[in-house]
PDB file with one MODEL, atoms N, CA, C and O in Angstrom:
MODEL        1
ATOM      1  N   MET A   1      -9.403   1.464   6.301  1.00  0.00           N
ATOM      2  CA  MET A   1      -9.903   0.229   5.766  1.00  0.00           C
ATOM      3  C   MET A   1     -11.276  -0.068   6.342  1.00  0.00           C
ATOM      4  O   MET A   1     -11.688   0.517   7.344  1.00  0.00           O
ATOM      5  N   SER A   2     -11.952  -0.955   5.712  1.00  0.00           N
ATOM      6  CA  SER A   2     -13.291  -1.349   6.097  1.00  0.00           C
ATOM      7  C   SER A   2     -13.283  -2.100   7.416  1.00  0.00           C
ATOM      8  O   SER A   2     -12.251  -2.639   7.817  1.00  0.00           O
ATOM      9  N   LYS A   3     -14.433  -2.142   8.100  1.00  0.00           N
ATOM     10  CA  LYS A   3     -14.571  -2.863   9.349  1.00  0.00           C
ATOM     11  C   LYS A   3     -15.062  -4.289   9.138  1.00  0.00           C
ATOM     12  O   LYS A   3     -15.398  -4.969  10.108  1.00  0.00           O
ATOM     13  N   LEU A   4     -15.112  -4.757   7.899  1.00  0.00           N
ATOM     14  CA  LEU A   4     -15.510  -6.132   7.615  1.00  0.00           C
ATOM     15  C   LEU A   4     -14.484  -7.097   8.201  1.00  0.00           C
ATOM     16  O   LEU A   4     -13.307  -6.752   8.309  1.00  0.00           O
ATOM     17  N   PRO A   5     -14.915  -8.309   8.582  1.00  0.00           N
ATOM     18  CA  PRO A   5     -13.932  -9.315   8.988  1.00  0.00           C
ATOM     19  C   PRO A   5     -12.924  -9.523   7.870  1.00  0.00           C
ATOM     20  O   PRO A   5     -13.239  -9.314   6.698  1.00  0.00           O
ATOM     21  N   LYS A   6     -11.711  -9.936   8.227  1.00  0.00           N
ATOM     22  CA  LYS A   6     -10.638 -10.053   7.235  1.00  0.00           C
ATOM     23  C   LYS A   6     -11.011 -10.908   6.031  1.00  0.00           C
ATOM     24  O   LYS A   6     -10.771 -10.502   4.894  1.00  0.00           O
ATOM     25  N   LYS A   7     -11.589 -12.077   6.254  1.00  0.00           N
ATOM     26  CA  LYS A   7     -11.920 -12.951   5.114  1.00  0.00           C
ATOM     27  C   LYS A   7     -12.936 -12.286   4.194  1.00  0.00           C
ATOM     28  O   LYS A   7     -12.786 -12.341   2.973  1.00  0.00           O
ATOM     29  N   ASP A   8     -13.973 -11.653   4.762  1.00  0.00           N
ATOM     30  CA  ASP A   8     -14.980 -10.980   3.941  1.00  0.00           C
ATOM     31  C   ASP A   8     -14.375  -9.788   3.206  1.00  0.00           C
ATOM     32  O   ASP A   8     -14.695  -9.542   2.043  1.00  0.00           O
ATOM     33  N   ARG A   9     -13.508  -9.056   3.880  1.00  0.00           N
ATOM     34  CA  ARG A   9     -12.860  -7.898   3.278  1.00  0.00           C
ATOM     35  C   ARG A   9     -11.995  -8.362   2.109  1.00  0.00           C
ATOM     36  O   ARG A   9     -11.986  -7.724   1.056  1.00  0.00           O
ATOM     37  N   HIS A  10     -11.274  -9.458   2.281  1.00  0.00           N
ATOM     38  CA  HIS A  10     -10.412  -9.987   1.227  1.00  0.00           C
ATOM     39  C   HIS A  10     -11.227 -10.395   0.012  1.00  0.00           C
ATOM     40  O   HIS A  10     -10.874 -10.049  -1.116  1.00  0.00           O
ATOM     41  N   ARG A  11     -12.321 -11.131   0.230  1.00  0.00           N
ATOM     42  CA  ARG A  11     -13.184 -11.534  -0.898  1.00  0.00           C
ATOM     43  C   ARG A  11     -13.723 -10.311  -1.627  1.00  0.00           C
ATOM     44  O   ARG A  11     -13.753 -10.284  -2.858  1.00  0.00           O
ATOM     45  N   LYS A  12     -14.149  -9.302  -0.878  1.00  0.00           N
ATOM     46  CA  LYS A  12     -14.705  -8.089  -1.473  1.00  0.00           C
ATOM     47  C   LYS A  12     -13.643  -7.382  -2.326  1.00  0.00           C
ATOM     48  O   LYS A  12     -13.944  -6.908  -3.421  1.00  0.00           O
ATOM     49  N   LEU A  13     -12.408  -7.312  -1.829  1.00  0.00           N
ATOM     50  CA  LEU A  13     -11.340  -6.640  -2.565  1.00  0.00           C
ATOM     51  C   LEU A  13     -11.058  -7.348  -3.880  1.00  0.00           C
ATOM     52  O   LEU A  13     -10.831  -6.691  -4.896  1.00  0.00           O
ATOM     53  N   LEU A  14     -11.069  -8.658  -3.879  1.00  0.00           N
ATOM     54  CA  LEU A  14     -10.763  -9.403  -5.092  1.00  0.00           C
ATOM     55  C   LEU A  14     -11.915  -9.396  -6.085  1.00  0.00           C
ATOM     56  O   LEU A  14     -11.730  -9.783  -7.239  1.00  0.00           O
ATOM     57  N   ARG A  15     -13.103  -8.966  -5.665  1.00  0.00           N
ATOM     58  CA  ARG A  15     -14.237  -8.872  -6.593  1.00  0.00           C
ATOM     59  C   ARG A  15     -14.296  -7.512  -7.269  1.00  0.00           C
ATOM     60  O   ARG A  15     -15.293  -7.195  -7.918  1.00  0.00           O
ATOM     61  N   GLY A  16     -13.267  -6.712  -7.135  1.00  0.00           N
ATOM     62  CA  GLY A  16     -13.206  -5.457  -7.862  1.00  0.00           C
ATOM     63  C   GLY A  16     -13.651  -4.225  -7.093  1.00  0.00           C
ATOM     64  O   GLY A  16     -13.758  -3.152  -7.685  1.00  0.00           O
ATOM     65  N   HIS A  17     -13.912  -4.335  -5.811  1.00  0.00           N
ATOM     66  CA  HIS A  17     -14.258  -3.156  -5.027  1.00  0.00           C
ATOM     67  C   HIS A  17     -12.999  -2.349  -4.755  1.00  0.00           C
ATOM     68  O   HIS A  17     -11.897  -2.893  -4.698  1.00  0.00           O
ATOM     69  N   ARG A  18     -13.175  -1.069  -4.592  1.00  0.00           N
ATOM     70  CA  ARG A  18     -12.034  -0.192  -4.341  1.00  0.00           C
ATOM     71  C   ARG A  18     -11.730  -0.101  -2.856  1.00  0.00           C
ATOM     72  O   ARG A  18     -12.622  -0.203  -2.013  1.00  0.00           O
ATOM     73  N   ILE A  19     -10.456   0.092  -2.555  1.00  0.00           N
ATOM     74  CA  ILE A  19     -10.031   0.343  -1.182  1.00  0.00           C
ATOM     75  C   ILE A  19      -9.129   1.570  -1.193  1.00  0.00           C
ATOM     76  O   ILE A  19      -8.600   1.945  -2.240  1.00  0.00           O
ATOM     77  N   SER A  20      -8.956   2.182  -0.058  1.00  0.00           N
ATOM     78  CA  SER A  20      -8.016   3.289   0.091  1.00  0.00           C
ATOM     79  C   SER A  20      -6.952   2.870   1.087  1.00  0.00           C
ATOM     80  O   SER A  20      -7.261   2.364   2.166  1.00  0.00           O
ATOM     81  N   VAL A  21      -5.708   3.081   0.722  1.00  0.00           N
ATOM     82  CA  VAL A  21      -4.584   2.774   1.595  1.00  0.00           C
ATOM     83  C   VAL A  21      -3.643   3.978   1.597  1.00  0.00           C
ATOM     84  O   VAL A  21      -3.792   4.898   0.792  1.00  0.00           O
ATOM     85  N   HIS A  22      -2.683   3.959   2.503  1.00  0.00           N
ATOM     86  CA  HIS A  22      -1.731   5.062   2.622  1.00  0.00           C
ATOM     87  C   HIS A  22      -0.389   4.640   2.040  1.00  0.00           C
ATOM     88  O   HIS A  22       0.195   3.646   2.472  1.00  0.00           O
ATOM     89  N   MET A  23       0.102   5.397   1.057  1.00  0.00           N
ATOM     90  CA  MET A  23       1.393   5.108   0.454  1.00  0.00           C
ATOM     91  C   MET A  23       2.417   6.100   0.998  1.00  0.00           C
ATOM     92  O   MET A  23       2.231   7.314   0.916  1.00  0.00           O
ATOM     93  N   ILE A  24       3.494   5.565   1.550  1.00  0.00           N
ATOM     94  CA  ILE A  24       4.625   6.367   2.002  1.00  0.00           C
ATOM     95  C   ILE A  24       5.585   6.458   0.818  1.00  0.00           C
ATOM     96  O   ILE A  24       5.952   5.441   0.229  1.00  0.00           O
ATOM     97  N   ILE A  25       5.990   7.678   0.472  1.00  0.00           N
ATOM     98  CA  ILE A  25       6.872   7.886  -0.677  1.00  0.00           C
ATOM     99  C   ILE A  25       8.192   8.485  -0.203  1.00  0.00           C
ATOM    100  O   ILE A  25       8.218   9.471   0.534  1.00  0.00           O
ATOM    101  N   GLU A  26       9.279   7.868  -0.640  1.00  0.00           N
ATOM    102  CA  GLU A  26      10.622   8.370  -0.361  1.00  0.00           C
ATOM    103  C   GLU A  26      11.393   8.405  -1.673  1.00  0.00           C
ATOM    104  O   GLU A  26      11.016   7.742  -2.640  1.00  0.00           O
ATOM    105  N   ARG A  27      12.474   9.179  -1.704  1.00  0.00           N
ATOM    106  CA  ARG A  27      13.339   9.177  -2.887  1.00  0.00           C
ATOM    107  C   ARG A  27      14.675   8.558  -2.480  1.00  0.00           C
ATOM    108  O   ARG A  27      15.275   8.960  -1.483  1.00  0.00           O
ATOM    109  N   ASP A  28      15.137   7.571  -3.263  1.00  0.00           N
ATOM    110  CA  ASP A  28      16.391   6.907  -2.904  1.00  0.00           C
ATOM    111  C   ASP A  28      17.591   7.683  -3.441  1.00  0.00           C
ATOM    112  O   ASP A  28      17.436   8.717  -4.091  1.00  0.00           O
ATOM    113  N   GLU A  29      18.786   7.171  -3.160  1.00  0.00           N
ATOM    114  CA  GLU A  29      20.020   7.869  -3.528  1.00  0.00           C
ATOM    115  C   GLU A  29      20.221   7.981  -5.039  1.00  0.00           C
ATOM    116  O   GLU A  29      21.003   8.814  -5.496  1.00  0.00           O
ATOM    117  N   ASP A  30      19.526   7.152  -5.816  1.00  0.00           N
ATOM    118  CA  ASP A  30      19.623   7.214  -7.280  1.00  0.00           C
ATOM    119  C   ASP A  30      18.521   8.061  -7.910  1.00  0.00           C
ATOM    120  O   ASP A  30      18.446   8.164  -9.134  1.00  0.00           O
ATOM    121  N   GLY A  31      17.666   8.668  -7.088  1.00  0.00           N
ATOM    122  CA  GLY A  31      16.607   9.527  -7.597  1.00  0.00           C
ATOM    123  C   GLY A  31      15.287   8.828  -7.863  1.00  0.00           C
ATOM    124  O   GLY A  31      14.334   9.475  -8.296  1.00  0.00           O
ATOM    125  N   TRP A  32      15.201   7.518  -7.615  1.00  0.00           N
ATOM    126  CA  TRP A  32      13.955   6.779  -7.809  1.00  0.00           C
ATOM    127  C   TRP A  32      13.009   7.077  -6.651  1.00  0.00           C
ATOM    128  O   TRP A  32      13.440   7.278  -5.515  1.00  0.00           O
ATOM    129  N   TYR A  33      11.710   7.102  -6.960  1.00  0.00           N
ATOM    130  CA  TYR A  33      10.689   7.223  -5.921  1.00  0.00           C
ATOM    131  C   TYR A  33      10.331   5.811  -5.452  1.00  0.00           C
ATOM    132  O   TYR A  33      10.032   4.934  -6.263  1.00  0.00           O
ATOM    133  N   VAL A  34      10.364   5.607  -4.153  1.00  0.00           N
ATOM    134  CA  VAL A  34      10.090   4.301  -3.561  1.00  0.00           C
ATOM    135  C   VAL A  34       8.842   4.440  -2.698  1.00  0.00           C
ATOM    136  O   VAL A  34       8.767   5.311  -1.832  1.00  0.00           O
ATOM    137  N   GLY A  35       7.877   3.582  -2.941  1.00  0.00           N
ATOM    138  CA  GLY A  35       6.622   3.640  -2.195  1.00  0.00           C
ATOM    139  C   GLY A  35       6.372   2.358  -1.425  1.00  0.00           C
ATOM    140  O   GLY A  35       6.717   1.267  -1.878  1.00  0.00           O
ATOM    141  N   SER A  36       5.766   2.503  -0.251  1.00  0.00           N
ATOM    142  CA  SER A  36       5.340   1.341   0.528  1.00  0.00           C
ATOM    143  C   SER A  36       3.956   1.629   1.082  1.00  0.00           C
ATOM    144  O   SER A  36       3.594   2.780   1.325  1.00  0.00           O
ATOM    145  N   ILE A  37       3.189   0.569   1.277  1.00  0.00           N
ATOM    146  CA  ILE A  37       1.820   0.683   1.765  1.00  0.00           C
ATOM    147  C   ILE A  37       1.797   0.314   3.241  1.00  0.00           C
ATOM    148  O   ILE A  37       2.115  -0.818   3.606  1.00  0.00           O
ATOM    149  N   SER A  38       1.420   1.267   4.090  1.00  0.00           N
ATOM    150  CA  SER A  38       1.484   1.036   5.533  1.00  0.00           C
ATOM    151  C   SER A  38       0.550  -0.078   5.987  1.00  0.00           C
ATOM    152  O   SER A  38       0.868  -0.785   6.943  1.00  0.00           O
ATOM    153  N   GLU A  39      -0.583  -0.251   5.333  1.00  0.00           N
ATOM    154  CA  GLU A  39      -1.556  -1.268   5.732  1.00  0.00           C
ATOM    155  C   GLU A  39      -1.230  -2.667   5.203  1.00  0.00           C
ATOM    156  O   GLU A  39      -1.835  -3.650   5.632  1.00  0.00           O
ATOM    157  N   LEU A  40      -0.278  -2.758   4.274  1.00  0.00           N
ATOM    158  CA  LEU A  40       0.062  -4.039   3.649  1.00  0.00           C
ATOM    159  C   LEU A  40       1.562  -4.287   3.797  1.00  0.00           C
ATOM    160  O   LEU A  40       2.331  -3.953   2.896  1.00  0.00           O
ATOM    161  N   PRO A  41       1.989  -4.865   4.918  1.00  0.00           N
ATOM    162  CA  PRO A  41       3.422  -5.075   5.162  1.00  0.00           C
ATOM    163  C   PRO A  41       4.086  -5.835   4.013  1.00  0.00           C
ATOM    164  O   PRO A  41       3.600  -6.878   3.577  1.00  0.00           O
ATOM    165  N   GLY A  42       5.200  -5.294   3.537  1.00  0.00           N
ATOM    166  CA  GLY A  42       5.927  -5.928   2.445  1.00  0.00           C
ATOM    167  C   GLY A  42       5.479  -5.507   1.062  1.00  0.00           C
ATOM    168  O   GLY A  42       6.063  -5.937   0.068  1.00  0.00           O
ATOM    169  N   CYS A  43       4.451  -4.671   0.978  1.00  0.00           N
ATOM    170  CA  CYS A  43       3.964  -4.198  -0.320  1.00  0.00           C
ATOM    171  C   CYS A  43       4.678  -2.892  -0.660  1.00  0.00           C
ATOM    172  O   CYS A  43       4.399  -1.845  -0.077  1.00  0.00           O
ATOM    173  N   HIS A  44       5.610  -2.978  -1.620  1.00  0.00           N
ATOM    174  CA  HIS A  44       6.374  -1.795  -2.000  1.00  0.00           C
ATOM    175  C   HIS A  44       6.828  -1.927  -3.447  1.00  0.00           C
ATOM    176  O   HIS A  44       6.885  -3.023  -4.003  1.00  0.00           O
ATOM    177  N   THR A  45       7.149  -0.788  -4.040  1.00  0.00           N
ATOM    178  CA  THR A  45       7.660  -0.775  -5.416  1.00  0.00           C
ATOM    179  C   THR A  45       8.349   0.557  -5.640  1.00  0.00           C
ATOM    180  O   THR A  45       8.489   1.353  -4.711  1.00  0.00           O
ATOM    181  N   GLN A  46       8.779   0.802  -6.871  1.00  0.00           N
ATOM    182  CA  GLN A  46       9.487   2.042  -7.187  1.00  0.00           C
ATOM    183  C   GLN A  46       9.141   2.524  -8.583  1.00  0.00           C
ATOM    184  O   GLN A  46       8.599   1.777  -9.397  1.00  0.00           O
ATOM    185  N   GLY A  47       9.464   3.793  -8.850  1.00  0.00           N
ATOM    186  CA  GLY A  47       9.242   4.376 -10.167  1.00  0.00           C
ATOM    187  C   GLY A  47      10.139   5.580 -10.363  1.00  0.00           C
ATOM    188  O   GLY A  47      10.581   6.194  -9.391  1.00  0.00           O
ATOM    189  N   ARG A  48      10.408   5.921 -11.602  1.00  0.00           N
ATOM    190  CA  ARG A  48      11.243   7.095 -11.911  1.00  0.00           C
ATOM    191  C   ARG A  48      10.533   8.403 -11.567  1.00  0.00           C
ATOM    192  O   ARG A  48      11.177   9.387 -11.203  1.00  0.00           O
ATOM    193  N   THR A  49       9.196   8.410 -11.684  1.00  0.00           N
ATOM    194  CA  THR A  49       8.395   9.589 -11.356  1.00  0.00           C
ATOM    195  C   THR A  49       7.307   9.165 -10.368  1.00  0.00           C
ATOM    196  O   THR A  49       7.033   7.976 -10.205  1.00  0.00           O
ATOM    197  N   VAL A  50       6.702  10.138  -9.720  1.00  0.00           N
ATOM    198  CA  VAL A  50       5.609   9.824  -8.802  1.00  0.00           C
ATOM    199  C   VAL A  50       4.451   9.211  -9.582  1.00  0.00           C
ATOM    200  O   VAL A  50       3.796   8.290  -9.096  1.00  0.00           O
ATOM    201  N   ARG A  51       4.198   9.706 -10.767  1.00  0.00           N
ATOM    202  CA  ARG A  51       3.127   9.148 -11.598  1.00  0.00           C
ATOM    203  C   ARG A  51       3.386   7.676 -11.923  1.00  0.00           C
ATOM    204  O   ARG A  51       2.483   6.845 -11.832  1.00  0.00           O
ATOM    205  N   GLU A  52       4.624   7.362 -12.301  1.00  0.00           N
ATOM    206  CA  GLU A  52       4.990   5.972 -12.582  1.00  0.00           C
ATOM    207  C   GLU A  52       4.888   5.135 -11.309  1.00  0.00           C
ATOM    208  O   GLU A  52       4.409   4.002 -11.346  1.00  0.00           O
ATOM    209  N   LEU A  53       5.335   5.691 -10.186  1.00  0.00           N
ATOM    210  CA  LEU A  53       5.250   4.977  -8.909  1.00  0.00           C
ATOM    211  C   LEU A  53       3.807   4.612  -8.579  1.00  0.00           C
ATOM    212  O   LEU A  53       3.534   3.484  -8.169  1.00  0.00           O
ATOM    213  N   LYS A  54       2.885   5.547  -8.751  1.00  0.00           N
ATOM    214  CA  LYS A  54       1.476   5.278  -8.451  1.00  0.00           C
ATOM    215  C   LYS A  54       0.923   4.164  -9.335  1.00  0.00           C
ATOM    216  O   LYS A  54       0.170   3.313  -8.863  1.00  0.00           O
ATOM    217  N   SER A  55       1.289   4.165 -10.598  1.00  0.00           N
ATOM    218  CA  SER A  55       0.842   3.120 -11.514  1.00  0.00           C
ATOM    219  C   SER A  55       1.414   1.763 -11.098  1.00  0.00           C
ATOM    220  O   SER A  55       0.696   0.764 -11.053  1.00  0.00           O
ATOM    221  N   GLU A  56       2.705   1.739 -10.797  1.00  0.00           N
ATOM    222  CA  GLU A  56       3.352   0.500 -10.358  1.00  0.00           C
ATOM    223  C   GLU A  56       2.768   0.017  -9.035  1.00  0.00           C
ATOM    224  O   GLU A  56       2.630  -1.185  -8.812  1.00  0.00           O
ATOM    225  N   MET A  57       2.425   0.961  -8.156  1.00  0.00           N
ATOM    226  CA  MET A  57       1.901   0.590  -6.847  1.00  0.00           C
ATOM    227  C   MET A  57       0.529  -0.064  -6.971  1.00  0.00           C
ATOM    228  O   MET A  57       0.226  -1.004  -6.236  1.00  0.00           O
ATOM    229  N   LYS A  58      -0.298   0.416  -7.883  1.00  0.00           N
ATOM    230  CA  LYS A  58      -1.608  -0.218  -8.083  1.00  0.00           C
ATOM    231  C   LYS A  58      -1.429  -1.679  -8.477  1.00  0.00           C
ATOM    232  O   LYS A  58      -2.157  -2.546  -7.993  1.00  0.00           O
ATOM    233  N   GLU A  59      -0.473  -1.955  -9.345  1.00  0.00           N
ATOM    234  CA  GLU A  59      -0.189  -3.333  -9.739  1.00  0.00           C
ATOM    235  C   GLU A  59       0.351  -4.133  -8.557  1.00  0.00           C
ATOM    236  O   GLU A  59      -0.025  -5.290  -8.369  1.00  0.00           O
ATOM    237  N   ALA A  60       1.236  -3.522  -7.755  1.00  0.00           N
ATOM    238  CA  ALA A  60       1.811  -4.210  -6.604  1.00  0.00           C
ATOM    239  C   ALA A  60       0.731  -4.558  -5.581  1.00  0.00           C
ATOM    240  O   ALA A  60       0.750  -5.643  -4.998  1.00  0.00           O
ATOM    241  N   ILE A  61      -0.203  -3.644  -5.364  1.00  0.00           N
ATOM    242  CA  ILE A  61      -1.301  -3.899  -4.416  1.00  0.00           C
ATOM    243  C   ILE A  61      -2.164  -5.051  -4.914  1.00  0.00           C
ATOM    244  O   ILE A  61      -2.517  -5.939  -4.138  1.00  0.00           O
ATOM    245  N   GLN A  62      -2.503  -5.048  -6.189  1.00  0.00           N
ATOM    246  CA  GLN A  62      -3.313  -6.137  -6.740  1.00  0.00           C
ATOM    247  C   GLN A  62      -2.600  -7.478  -6.592  1.00  0.00           C
ATOM    248  O   GLN A  62      -3.221  -8.471  -6.215  1.00  0.00           O
ATOM    249  N   ALA A  63      -1.311  -7.511  -6.884  1.00  0.00           N
ATOM    250  CA  ALA A  63      -0.542  -8.754  -6.751  1.00  0.00           C
ATOM    251  C   ALA A  63      -0.483  -9.191  -5.290  1.00  0.00           C
ATOM    252  O   ALA A  63      -0.594 -10.380  -4.992  1.00  0.00           O
ATOM    253  N   TYR A  64      -0.310  -8.244  -4.392  1.00  0.00           N
ATOM    254  CA  TYR A  64      -0.265  -8.544  -2.962  1.00  0.00           C
ATOM    255  C   TYR A  64      -1.576  -9.171  -2.512  1.00  0.00           C
ATOM    256  O   TYR A  64      -1.579 -10.193  -1.826  1.00  0.00           O
ATOM    257  N   LEU A  65      -2.680  -8.563  -2.898  1.00  0.00           N
ATOM    258  CA  LEU A  65      -3.984  -9.058  -2.478  1.00  0.00           C
ATOM    259  C   LEU A  65      -4.288 -10.434  -3.067  1.00  0.00           C
ATOM    260  O   LEU A  65      -4.911 -11.262  -2.403  1.00  0.00           O
ATOM    261  N   GLU A  66      -3.862 -10.684  -4.287  1.00  0.00           N
ATOM    262  CA  GLU A  66      -4.082 -11.992  -4.904  1.00  0.00           C
ATOM    263  C   GLU A  66      -3.247 -13.076  -4.232  1.00  0.00           C
ATOM    264  O   GLU A  66      -3.663 -14.234  -4.177  1.00  0.00           O
ATOM    265  N   ALA A  67      -2.067 -12.710  -3.718  1.00  0.00           N
ATOM    266  CA  ALA A  67      -1.166 -13.689  -3.105  1.00  0.00           C
ATOM    267  C   ALA A  67      -1.522 -13.997  -1.655  1.00  0.00           C
ATOM    268  O   ALA A  67      -1.168 -15.063  -1.152  1.00  0.00           O
ATOM    269  N   GLU A  68      -2.209 -13.090  -0.978  1.00  0.00           N
ATOM    270  CA  GLU A  68      -2.524 -13.266   0.439  1.00  0.00           C
ATOM    271  C   GLU A  68      -3.828 -14.016   0.621  1.00  0.00           C
ATOM    272  O   GLU A  68      -4.815 -13.735  -0.059  1.00  0.00           O
ATOM    273  N   GLU A  69      -3.831 -14.970   1.536  1.00  0.00           N
ATOM    274  CA  GLU A  69      -5.068 -15.678   1.870  1.00  0.00           C
ATOM    275  C   GLU A  69      -5.973 -14.787   2.704  1.00  0.00           C
ATOM    276  O   GLU A  69      -7.192 -14.789   2.534  1.00  0.00           O
ATOM    277  N   GLU A  70      -5.368 -14.027   3.604  1.00  0.00           N
ATOM    278  CA  GLU A  70      -6.113 -13.088   4.448  1.00  0.00           C
ATOM    279  C   GLU A  70      -5.315 -11.799   4.530  1.00  0.00           C
ATOM    280  O   GLU A  70      -4.090 -11.809   4.411  1.00  0.00           O
ATOM    281  N   LEU A  71      -6.002 -10.710   4.729  1.00  0.00           N
ATOM    282  CA  LEU A  71      -5.319  -9.440   4.924  1.00  0.00           C
ATOM    283  C   LEU A  71      -4.703  -9.411   6.313  1.00  0.00           C
ATOM    284  O   LEU A  71      -5.313  -9.886   7.271  1.00  0.00           O
ATOM    285  N   PRO A  72      -3.504  -8.858   6.433  1.00  0.00           N
ATOM    286  CA  PRO A  72      -2.885  -8.760   7.747  1.00  0.00           C
ATOM    287  C   PRO A  72      -3.596  -7.718   8.602  1.00  0.00           C
ATOM    288  O   PRO A  72      -4.216  -6.792   8.079  1.00  0.00           O
ATOM    289  N   GLU A  73      -3.502  -7.877   9.915  1.00  0.00           N
ATOM    290  CA  GLU A  73      -4.002  -6.841  10.811  1.00  0.00           C
ATOM    291  C   GLU A  73      -3.038  -5.675  10.705  1.00  0.00           C
ATOM    292  O   GLU A  73      -1.832  -5.853  10.872  1.00  0.00           O
ATOM    293  N   ALA A  74      -3.541  -4.512  10.437  1.00  0.00           N
ATOM    294  CA  ALA A  74      -2.672  -3.345  10.294  1.00  0.00           C
ATOM    295  C   ALA A  74      -2.964  -2.344  11.392  1.00  0.00           C
ATOM    296  O   ALA A  74      -4.100  -2.192  11.843  1.00  0.00           O
ATOM    297  N   ASN A  75      -1.910  -1.669  11.807  1.00  0.00           N
ATOM    298  CA  ASN A  75      -2.105  -0.562  12.725  1.00  0.00           C
ATOM    299  C   ASN A  75      -2.805   0.562  11.980  1.00  0.00           C
ATOM    300  O   ASN A  75      -2.693   0.665  10.758  1.00  0.00           O
ATOM    301  N   GLU A  76      -3.521   1.397  12.703  1.00  0.00           N
ATOM    302  CA  GLU A  76      -4.189   2.543  12.098  1.00  0.00           C
ATOM    303  C   GLU A  76      -3.146   3.574  11.694  1.00  0.00           C
ATOM    304  O   GLU A  76      -2.323   3.982  12.515  1.00  0.00           O
ATOM    305  N   PHE A  77      -3.175   3.999  10.434  1.00  0.00           N
ATOM    306  CA  PHE A  77      -2.264   5.042   9.969  1.00  0.00           C
ATOM    307  C   PHE A  77      -2.720   6.364  10.560  1.00  0.00           C
ATOM    308  O   PHE A  77      -3.883   6.746  10.432  1.00  0.00           O
ATOM    309  N   VAL A  78      -1.800   7.054  11.206  1.00  0.00           N
ATOM    310  CA  VAL A  78      -2.137   8.322  11.848  1.00  0.00           C
ATOM    311  C   VAL A  78      -1.575   9.492  11.058  1.00  0.00           C
ATOM    312  O   VAL A  78      -2.265  10.496  10.879  1.00  0.00           O
ATOM    313  N   GLY A  79      -0.374   9.390  10.595  1.00  0.00           N
ATOM    314  CA  GLY A  79       0.202  10.484   9.833  1.00  0.00           C
ATOM    315  C   GLY A  79       1.718  10.456   9.861  1.00  0.00           C
ATOM    316  O   GLY A  79       2.327   9.526  10.390  1.00  0.00           O
ATOM    317  N   VAL A  80       2.318  11.487   9.285  1.00  0.00           N
ATOM    318  CA  VAL A  80       3.760  11.634   9.237  1.00  0.00           C
ATOM    319  C   VAL A  80       4.087  12.992   9.794  1.00  0.00           C
ATOM    320  O   VAL A  80       3.441  13.986   9.463  1.00  0.00           O
ATOM    321  N   GLU A  81       5.090  13.034  10.640  1.00  0.00           N
ATOM    322  CA  GLU A  81       5.524  14.297  11.241  1.00  0.00           C
ATOM    323  C   GLU A  81       7.021  14.482  10.983  1.00  0.00           C
ATOM    324  O   GLU A  81       7.782  13.515  11.015  1.00  0.00           O
ATOM    325  N   ARG A  82       7.433  15.700  10.734  1.00  0.00           N
ATOM    326  CA  ARG A  82       8.855  16.020  10.630  1.00  0.00           C
ATOM    327  C   ARG A  82       9.292  16.551  11.992  1.00  0.00           C
ATOM    328  O   ARG A  82       8.656  17.438  12.562  1.00  0.00           O
ATOM    329  N   ILE A  83      10.397  15.986  12.506  1.00  0.00           N
ATOM    330  CA  ILE A  83      10.921  16.410  13.809  1.00  0.00           C
ATOM    331  C   ILE A  83      12.344  16.917  13.612  1.00  0.00           C
ATOM    332  O   ILE A  83      13.162  16.246  12.982  1.00  0.00           O
ATOM    333  N   THR A  84      12.635  18.063  14.132  1.00  0.00           N
ATOM    334  CA  THR A  84      13.976  18.621  14.072  1.00  0.00           C
ATOM    335  C   THR A  84      14.610  18.494  15.447  1.00  0.00           C
ATOM    336  O   THR A  84      14.017  18.886  16.453  1.00  0.00           O
ATOM    337  N   VAL A  85      15.818  17.946  15.486  1.00  0.00           N
ATOM    338  CA  VAL A  85      16.520  17.754  16.769  1.00  0.00           C
ATOM    339  C   VAL A  85      17.821  18.528  16.736  1.00  0.00           C
ATOM    340  O   VAL A  85      18.574  18.511  17.709  1.00  0.00           O
TER     341      VAL A  85
ENDMDL
END
């Protein structure tokens, strides 16, 4: 995410500028793809296909940003690791 102060970053996002976020994708027990955005707590949706999920997620992100007065402070996304025990 940008290094702009939260209020300035929020105004910029709502004026149509693009942002990049990290979407975590999982498949649930019914076969649906479930996505959540690590930088936007509570921003999640689902789709039958990954393509549908991505489309739904863009709408979910826009709705999230419109509903929030300020962007939350997010931890820096580092990555995902598989661990075998």
